[in-house]
DRENZAVO-255493 format. One line per 10 residues: number of its first residue (from 0); for each residue x, y, z of C-alpha. Coordinates in steps of 0.1 Angstrom, whole numbers, plus 5000, padded with zeros to 4 digits. Layout:
# residues N
NUM	X Y Z ~ ...;
This chain:
# residues 325
0	8410 3010 3988 ~ 8413 3025 3953 ~ 8415 3060 3968 ~ 8444 3049 3990 ~ 8462 3033 3961 ~ 8457 3065 3940 ~ 8469 3086 3969 ~ 8500 3066 3973 ~ 8507 3067 3935 ~ 8503 3105 3935;
10	8527 3110 3965 ~ 8553 3087 3948 ~ 8550 3107 3916 ~ 8555 3140 3935 ~ 8586 3126 3952 ~ 8602 3114 3920 ~ 8595 3148 3904 ~ 8610 3166 3933 ~ 8641 3144 3932 ~ 8644 3151 3895;
20	8642 3188 3900 ~ 8669 3186 3927 ~ 8692 3167 3903 ~ 8688 3193 3876 ~ 8697 3220 3901 ~ 8729 3202 3910 ~ 8739 3202 3873 ~ 8737 3239 3868 ~ 8773 3247 3879 ~ 8797 3252 3850;
30	8811 3219 3836 ~ 8847 3212 3845 ~ 8848 3238 3873 ~ 8838 3231 3909 ~ 8847 3267 3919 ~ 8826 3288 3896 ~ 8799 3308 3913 ~ 8763 3295 3911 ~ 8754 3327 3892 ~ 8779 3318 3864;
40	8803 3347 3872 ~ 8838 3339 3862 ~ 8865 3345 3888 ~ 8901 3348 3878 ~ 8929 3347 3904 ~ 8960 3368 3896 ~ 8993 3367 3915 ~ 9021 3390 3902 ~ 9057 3391 3913 ~ 9049 3421 3935;
50	9025 3451 3936 ~ 9050 3475 3951 ~ 9069 3487 3920 ~ 9062 3509 3891 ~ 9065 3482 3865 ~ 9040 3459 3882 ~ 9016 3487 3888 ~ 9012 3489 3850 ~ 9005 3452 3849 ~ 8980 3455 3877;
60	8963 3484 3860 ~ 8958 3463 3829 ~ 8944 3434 3850 ~ 8918 3458 3866 ~ 8908 3473 3833 ~ 8902 3438 3818 ~ 8881 3429 3849 ~ 8859 3459 3843 ~ 8856 3456 3805 ~ 8850 3419 3805;
70	8826 3418 3835 ~ 8846 3392 3855 ~ 8857 3391 3891 ~ 8895 3393 3897 ~ 8914 3385 3929 ~ 8947 3404 3924 ~ 8976 3398 3948 ~ 9014 3401 3949 ~ 9041 3396 3976 ~ 9060 3425 3992;
80	9090 3421 3969 ~ 9104 3401 3940 ~ 9125 3381 3964 ~ 9096 3371 3987 ~ 9095 3336 3973 ~ 9078 3319 4003 ~ 9051 3346 4005 ~ 9042 3341 3969 ~ 9040 3304 3973 ~ 9017 3308 4003;
90	8995 3331 3983 ~ 8992 3305 3956 ~ 8981 3278 3980 ~ 8955 3300 3996 ~ 8941 3314 3963 ~ 8938 3279 3947 ~ 8920 3266 3978 ~ 8896 3295 3978 ~ 8880 3286 3945 ~ 8888 3303 3912;
100	8880 3294 3875 ~ 8914 3303 3861 ~ 8948 3313 3875 ~ 8972 3339 3862 ~ 9007 3337 3877 ~ 9040 3356 3873 ~ 9064 3332 3890 ~ 9093 3343 3912 ~ 9108 3309 3912 ~ 9095 3288 3883;
110	9102 3253 3897 ~ 9088 3259 3932 ~ 9057 3277 3919 ~ 9050 3248 3895 ~ 9053 3224 3925 ~ 9029 3244 3946 ~ 9003 3247 3919 ~ 9005 3210 3911 ~ 8980 3193 3888 ~ 8950 3216 3892;
120	8919 3213 3869 ~ 8917 3250 3859 ~ 8934 3269 3831 ~ 8968 3283 3841 ~ 8982 3314 3823 ~ 9018 3327 3830 ~ 9024 3364 3825 ~ 9057 3383 3820 ~ 9078 3353 3830 ~ 9071 3318 3816;
130	9073 3285 3835 ~ 9066 3248 3828 ~ 9034 3243 3848 ~ 9009 3214 3843 ~ 8976 3229 3831 ~ 8993 3259 3815 ~ 8974 3270 3784 ~ 8993 3302 3775 ~ 9021 3326 3782 ~ 9014 3363 3779;
140	9044 3386 3777 ~ 9073 3400 3758 ~ 9094 3380 3734 ~ 9125 3391 3753 ~ 9149 3379 3726 ~ 9131 3398 3699 ~ 9128 3429 3720 ~ 9164 3430 3730 ~ 9173 3424 3693 ~ 9153 3455 3684;
150	9172 3476 3710 ~ 9205 3462 3699 ~ 9199 3471 3663 ~ 9190 3507 3673 ~ 9223 3510 3692 ~ 9243 3493 3664 ~ 9229 3516 3638 ~ 9238 3547 3659 ~ 9273 3535 3667 ~ 9284 3520 3634;
160	9303 3489 3624 ~ 9336 3482 3642 ~ 9327 3497 3675 ~ 9327 3479 3709 ~ 9299 3469 3732 ~ 9294 3456 3767 ~ 9263 3439 3782 ~ 9252 3443 3818 ~ 9228 3416 3827 ~ 9203 3410 3855;
170	9206 3376 3871 ~ 9228 3351 3855 ~ 9210 3319 3845 ~ 9176 3335 3847 ~ 9155 3327 3816 ~ 9145 3363 3810 ~ 9181 3375 3813 ~ 9193 3348 3790 ~ 9168 3357 3763 ~ 9176 3394 3765;
180	9213 3386 3763 ~ 9207 3364 3733 ~ 9188 3392 3715 ~ 9214 3418 3721 ~ 9242 3394 3711 ~ 9225 3385 3678 ~ 9221 3422 3669 ~ 9257 3430 3676 ~ 9270 3400 3656 ~ 9248 3409 3626;
190	9261 3445 3626 ~ 9298 3436 3631 ~ 9302 3449 3666 ~ 9324 3432 3691 ~ 9310 3424 3725 ~ 9341 3428 3748 ~ 9325 3420 3781 ~ 9293 3405 3797 ~ 9287 3409 3834 ~ 9258 3408 3858;
200	9245 3434 3883 ~ 9215 3417 3899 ~ 9193 3445 3885 ~ 9207 3469 3911 ~ 9218 3504 3899 ~ 9246 3507 3925 ~ 9260 3473 3915 ~ 9257 3482 3878 ~ 9277 3514 3884 ~ 9305 3494 3900;
210	9304 3468 3872 ~ 9305 3496 3845 ~ 9334 3513 3863 ~ 9354 3480 3862 ~ 9345 3475 3825 ~ 9357 3510 3816 ~ 9390 3504 3834 ~ 9395 3470 3818 ~ 9388 3484 3783 ~ 9407 3517 3789;
220	9375 3536 3781 ~ 9372 3521 3746 ~ 9334 3513 3749 ~ 9308 3528 3726 ~ 9277 3508 3735 ~ 9262 3496 3768 ~ 9233 3472 3766 ~ 9214 3467 3799 ~ 9187 3442 3810 ~ 9166 3469 3827;
230	9163 3506 3832 ~ 9177 3507 3867 ~ 9209 3490 3855 ~ 9211 3515 3826 ~ 9209 3544 3851 ~ 9237 3529 3872 ~ 9259 3524 3841 ~ 9252 3560 3830 ~ 9265 3572 3864 ~ 9298 3554 3860;
240	9302 3566 3824 ~ 9296 3602 3835 ~ 9321 3599 3864 ~ 9347 3585 3840 ~ 9342 3612 3815 ~ 9326 3590 3788 ~ 9300 3613 3774 ~ 9292 3598 3740 ~ 9284 3562 3750 ~ 9251 3548 3737;
250	9233 3533 3767 ~ 9202 3511 3762 ~ 9179 3500 3790 ~ 9149 3476 3791 ~ 9114 3478 3805 ~ 9103 3514 3796 ~ 9094 3526 3831 ~ 9087 3563 3838 ~ 9121 3567 3854 ~ 9138 3551 3824;
260	9119 3572 3799 ~ 9126 3604 3819 ~ 9163 3595 3818 ~ 9161 3595 3780 ~ 9144 3629 3781 ~ 9171 3642 3804 ~ 9199 3627 3782 ~ 9211 3603 3809 ~ 9206 3572 3787 ~ 9199 3568 3750;
270	9170 3544 3747 ~ 9150 3517 3763 ~ 9132 3486 3750 ~ 9097 3493 3764 ~ 9076 3463 3773 ~ 9038 3467 3772 ~ 9032 3459 3809 ~ 8997 3473 3809 ~ 8988 3451 3778 ~ 9003 3421 3795;
280	8979 3424 3825 ~ 8949 3430 3802 ~ 8957 3402 3778 ~ 8964 3377 3807 ~ 8929 3382 3821 ~ 8914 3382 3786 ~ 8931 3349 3778 ~ 8921 3334 3811 ~ 8884 3342 3804 ~ 8886 3327 3769;
290	8901 3295 3783 ~ 8873 3292 3809 ~ 8847 3296 3782 ~ 8863 3269 3761 ~ 8875 3292 3734 ~ 8908 3286 3715 ~ 8937 3306 3729 ~ 8972 3311 3716 ~ 9000 3293 3735 ~ 9021 3325 3733;
300	9005 3359 3734 ~ 9033 3383 3724 ~ 9025 3418 3738 ~ 9053 3434 3718 ~ 9080 3459 3724 ~ 9087 3495 3713 ~ 9121 3512 3713 ~ 9119 3545 3731 ~ 9144 3572 3722 ~ 9145 3610 3724;
310	9122 3611 3694 ~ 9092 3595 3711 ~ 9100 3596 3748 ~ 9078 3626 3758 ~ 9047 3611 3742 ~ 9054 3577 3757 ~ 9058 3592 3792 ~ 9024 3607 3790 ~ 9010 3574 3779 ~ 9025 3557 3809;
320	9011 3583 3833 ~ 8977 3578 3818 ~ 8977 3541 3827 ~ 8978 3549 3864 ~ 8952 3577 3865;
């Protein structure tokens, strides 16, 4: 009888011990994340505006470099174009359902993207373009107002006080376009330069050429500065100026893509406000990893801007090519 009782007690003790061990195993997944791998590997989901353009290829290169350097897994995606709104939203739904520890997004449409993301329980980082999204811990990108201000000052100092400027924007009402216009405007006002016209070209070089032609006609050719929201628009404006015989106009672009920098070298445009697209991608992943680990992150990670002109264009072009090798 005593042996039976002892046997029962031993079996009960073993069962309790086994249950305890099972409970400890269930607690080994990272706290606050149901999606982290059982091995503790951090997985960051990244969806950019597209992967089919030069600019976004630099951002993607930075993302991949950070993944390698930091030893984390990255799921990098992007829709076919910057107008494929539904495609990006579908990507977001699928990626969030698949299980990630942090999410980096460059939203095509801020409100719809915020609605699709909803109230997820992982850190959200916006890159290049900011948006009000629940769970967002940081925005990584260019201070567009500050960058355009730098480009505007460069143009103003070359043209001198009392000259006239025009601005050719991207998409009217877009937060990025508004910020760049504000920066350009502030620089012109500070330097006593009159902005005689502001129009929008939808970031299309052909449309920009038509807009610039109309501006030249309206101002009887009395324009000394053209401030553009991207390099493609600057190229279109330059075409119109050349066709109209305006050879001494200071034309400033924005972004700092290879094509834009080459246009500076060729003398087609004067300068560009170069964003650090590669750094954006790198810092976005780096910030996401810090957030997953519970480290303090800045709410705005400014990746800076550099004004590229004939003085530094060749060196900068080689730097851009190096990112994609």
